[in-house]
C-alpha positions in Angstrom: 62.1 138.6 147.5 63.7 135.2 146.7 64.5 132.8 149.6 68.2 132.2 150.2 69.5 128.8 149.4 71.4 127.2 152.3 73.5 124.2 151.4 74.9 122.0 154.2 77.7 119.7 153.2 78.3 116.6 155.2 81.6 116.7 156.9 81.5 113.1 157.9 82.0 110.3 155.5 79.1 108.4 157.0 76.8 110.8 155.3 78.6 110.8 152.0 78.0 107.1 151.4 78.3 107.6 147.6 82.0 107.4 148.0 81.7 103.7 148.6 78.1 103.0 147.7 77.4 101.7 151.3 77.9 103.0 154.8 81.2 103.0 156.6 81.5 100.0 159.0 84.2 101.3 161.4 84.3 104.1 163.9 86.2 107.0 162.3 88.6 107.3 165.3 89.7 103.7 165.0 92.6 102.7 162.8 90.3 100.6 160.7 87.9 103.5 160.4 90.7 105.8 159.2 91.9 103.2 156.7 88.4 102.7 155.5 87.9 106.4 154.9 91.3 106.8 153.2 90.3 104.0 150.8 87.0 105.7 150.1 88.6 109.1 149.5 91.6 107.8 147.6 90.1 107.7 144.1 89.0 111.4 144.5 92.2 112.6 146.0 95.3 111.2 144.5 97.5 113.2 146.9 95.5 112.4 150.1 98.7 111.2 151.8 100.3 114.6 151.1 97.2 116.4 152.4 97.3 114.3 155.6 101.0 115.0 156.1 100.7 118.7 155.6 97.7 118.9 157.8 99.4 116.8 160.5 102.4 119.1 160.3 100.3 122.0 161.5 98.5 120.1 164.2 95.3 118.9 162.5 93.8 115.6 163.6 93.6 112.9 160.9 89.8 112.6 161.5 89.4 116.3 160.8 91.5 116.2 157.7 89.5 113.2 156.3 86.2 115.0 157.2 87.4 118.1 155.4 88.3 116.0 152.3 84.8 114.5 152.3 83.3 118.0 152.5 85.5 119.0 149.5 84.4 115.9 147.6 80.7 116.9 148.3 81.3 120.5 147.2 82.9 119.3 144.0 79.8 117.1 143.2 77.5 120.0 143.8 79.5 122.3 141.7 79.5 119.7 138.8 75.7 119.3 139.1 76.0 115.8 140.5 74.8 116.5 144.0 72.1 114.4 145.7 70.1 115.2 148.8 69.2 113.3 151.9 66.3 112.8 152.0 65.8 112.5 148.2 62.5 114.4 148.3 63.5 117.6 150.0 61.0 118.9 152.7 60.8 122.6 153.5 60.4 124.4 156.8 57.5 126.8 157.6 59.4 129.6 155.9 60.0 127.6 152.7 63.7 126.8 153.2 64.8 123.4 152.0 65.7 121.0 154.8 68.2 118.5 153.4 71.8 117.5 153.5 73.5 117.6 150.1 76.4 115.5 148.9 
């Protein structure tokens, strides 16, 4: 029987550094951190401000909205065959399941 494939998408932009090519420098809860994350996500989401407004209108926190957008960005990369893993050489657990974060 084939082993199931379990894919974990990073929901924090700190793990999806490919958006910027380098790590985030500010805490995500700070205004500078929110602005940094918006700037990183902007090229992938031309309507990010609309997504934030609609999410805020139903009570979602900005940090959660930006984290969800990063997860969607990662899912899109994986669906397009552009995903990468952390670590690059994927280890497996004792049952053979891959142990990596994909983005």
